[in-house]
C-alpha positions, 0 to 999 in steps of 0.5 A: 432434467439429467446431468446429460441433457446440460449443454452450453447455450446457443453461440457461447462455444466457438472454435479455435482460430487456426491461423497459417493453415492455408487459404482456404482457413481464411487465416492463410498467407499472412496469418492474420499479422497483416503486411511486413512491419514490426509486428509482423515479424517473429519476436516483433513485440514492443515493451509496454509504454514504448512510444517508438523512441519518443520519451515515455510518459513515465519519464515525461512525468515530473518526479515527486517526494523523495524516499529517505534510504533509512526512514525513521519511524516513530510510534505515536500514542495519544493522550486519550489512549494513556488515559484508558489504560487506568495505570499511574506510571507509563513506560514504553514496556508498559505501552508494548505489553498492553499492545498500544504500540506495536512496532519497535522504535521511539515512542512519542505522545500527542495532545489527542484526547482528554486526561482524567488522571495524574499520570507520569509518562516516560517516552522518547518525545512529547508534543507541546500540546500533550506536555501541557495536557499532562502537567494540567492534570498534575502529572509529569513528562520524563523524556528518555 
């Protein structure tokens, strides 16, 4: 077999439908558009979602939720992640330097995970469980 012997499978290639080229073509007169009506006219397309003047589905559905104009994003760090750092004093600068926190904004410490060492943690907010775990391990929490 050579490159010149290659050809598409039987019936794989079709001729283009040439509409509006007379009755002999089978696609003359109305040119596959039917008789009259909006879709038979030039420029007679309707936009997606238009239901003929009926209230469209996207407007009949109830609105859900709320998007605040100025969303407050808080960076969350768990106690278990602080324990893995192996440092006794933890600050927001250290967390950004160690890439535990990547986005700008306040840092909140949550109580997921276990603590095996005494830590001094400085953050913008603490959950009750995180505060309890840090103090149970002999450490302290400082709110910035």
